[in-house]
C-alpha positions in Angstrom: 144.0 78.3 134.2 140.5 76.9 133.9 138.7 76.7 130.6 135.7 78.9 130.4 132.5 77.9 128.6 131.6 80.6 126.0 128.1 79.5 125.2 125.2 81.9 125.3 123.7 80.5 128.5 127.0 80.0 130.4 126.8 83.2 132.4 123.3 82.4 133.5 124.2 78.8 134.3 127.1 80.0 136.5 124.8 82.3 138.3 122.3 79.4 138.8 125.1 77.2 140.3 126.3 80.0 142.6 122.8 80.7 143.9 121.8 79.1 147.2 118.7 77.0 146.5 117.2 77.8 150.0 117.8 81.5 149.6 114.8 83.2 148.0 116.0 86.0 145.8 113.8 88.4 143.9 116.6 88.8 141.3 115.7 87.1 138.0 117.9 84.4 136.6 117.7 85.8 133.1 118.0 89.4 132.2 116.3 90.8 129.1 118.4 93.0 126.9 115.3 94.6 125.3 113.0 96.4 127.7 110.7 98.0 125.1 108.2 95.3 124.2 105.8 97.4 122.2 105.3 96.7 118.5 105.2 99.4 115.9 101.9 100.1 114.3 103.2 99.0 110.9 104.4 95.6 112.2 101.0 94.0 111.8 100.4 95.5 108.4 103.8 94.3 107.2 103.1 90.8 108.3 99.7 90.6 106.7 100.5 92.2 103.4 104.0 90.6 102.8 103.8 87.0 101.8 107.1 85.1 101.7 106.2 82.3 99.3 103.7 81.0 96.9 102.5 78.5 99.5 101.7 81.3 101.9 99.8 83.2 99.2 97.8 80.2 98.3 97.1 79.4 101.9 95.8 83.0 102.4 93.7 82.8 99.2 92.1 79.5 100.4 91.4 81.0 103.8 89.8 84.1 102.2 87.7 81.9 99.9 86.6 79.7 102.8 85.6 82.9 104.7 83.6 84.1 101.7 81.9 80.7 101.1 80.8 80.3 104.7 77.1 80.1 105.4 76.0 83.1 107.4 75.1 82.2 110.9 73.1 83.7 113.8 74.0 83.3 117.5 71.1 82.5 119.8 71.0 82.0 123.6 68.9 79.5 125.5 67.2 80.0 128.8 70.4 79.3 130.8 72.4 81.8 128.7 74.3 79.2 126.7 75.1 80.4 123.2 74.4 78.2 120.1 74.9 79.0 116.4 72.3 78.3 113.7 72.6 79.0 110.0 70.7 81.9 108.7 68.1 80.8 106.2 66.9 82.6 103.1 63.6 84.2 103.3 60.9 83.0 100.8 61.0 86.1 98.7 64.8 85.9 98.4 64.6 82.3 97.5 62.0 83.0 94.8 64.1 85.9 93.4 67.1 83.6 92.9 64.9 81.0 91.1 62.6 78.2 92.1 63.6 74.7 93.0 63.2 73.3 89.5 65.3 76.1 87.9 68.1 75.6 90.5 68.0 71.8 89.9 68.3 72.2 86.2 71.1 74.8 86.5 73.0 72.4 88.8 72.5 69.5 86.4 73.8 71.6 83.5 76.8 72.6 85.5 77.6 69.0 86.4 77.1 67.8 82.8 79.5 70.5 81.6 82.1 69.4 84.2 81.7 65.8 83.2 82.1 66.6 79.5 85.4 68.4 80.2 86.7 65.6 82.4 85.6 62.9 79.8 87.5 64.7 77.1 90.6 64.9 79.3 90.3 61.2 80.3 89.9 60.1 76.7 93.0 62.1 75.7 95.0 60.6 78.5 93.9 57.1 77.5 94.8 57.8 73.8 98.3 59.0 74.9 98.7 55.9 77.1 97.8 53.5 74.3 100.0 55.4 71.8 102.9 55.1 74.1 102.3 51.4 74.7 102.1 50.7 70.9 105.3 52.7 70.3 107.1 50.8 73.1 105.9 47.5 71.6 107.1 48.6 68.1 110.5 49.6 69.6 110.9 46.3 71.3 110.0 44.4 68.1 112.5 46.5 66.1 115.2 45.8 68.6 114.6 42.1 68.5 114.6 42.2 64.7 117.9 44.1 64.6 119.5 41.6 67.0 118.3 38.6 64.9 119.7 40.2 61.8 123.0 40.8 63.5 123.2 37.2 64.7 122.3 35.9 61.2 124.9 38.3 59.6 127.6 37.1 62.0 126.7 33.4 61.3 126.9 34.1 57.5 130.3 35.7 57.9 131.5 32.7 59.9 130.5 30.4 57.0 127.1 29.3 58.0 124.5 29.8 55.3 120.8 30.1 56.1 118.9 27.1 54.8 
């Protein structure tokens, strides 16, 4: 009795070995069990609304933010019909409504100054913590050395040696 391979593709492999390579058959090598390939209407909604992990949610939020932050563009066509994209520019009245150049520059400088103030405070706090930890480690090392020296002198005193 011959041993039969029970893998998933064994039946297909046997059919392939039995087939005559020169004989052109219209019969497919693999047979699909599922014949209905249509997707339900809710399938796409389920995949877009359900996020499996925090990473997926963050990725979707970043993509959404990038989409909102994109510069609006216009598509133009040259004489040969080739498309090219140009950014849409603000009109002068819209630009003036949002504030002039000097106002925008001052606003930007204020925002950057605020960011730098916050980061400076954080950097100073981190530096203080680092220094404090270094000082504490130095004190601990000195204390350990002092304890070891006192133990050595105590052992010597117990052995009959007196400090001179």
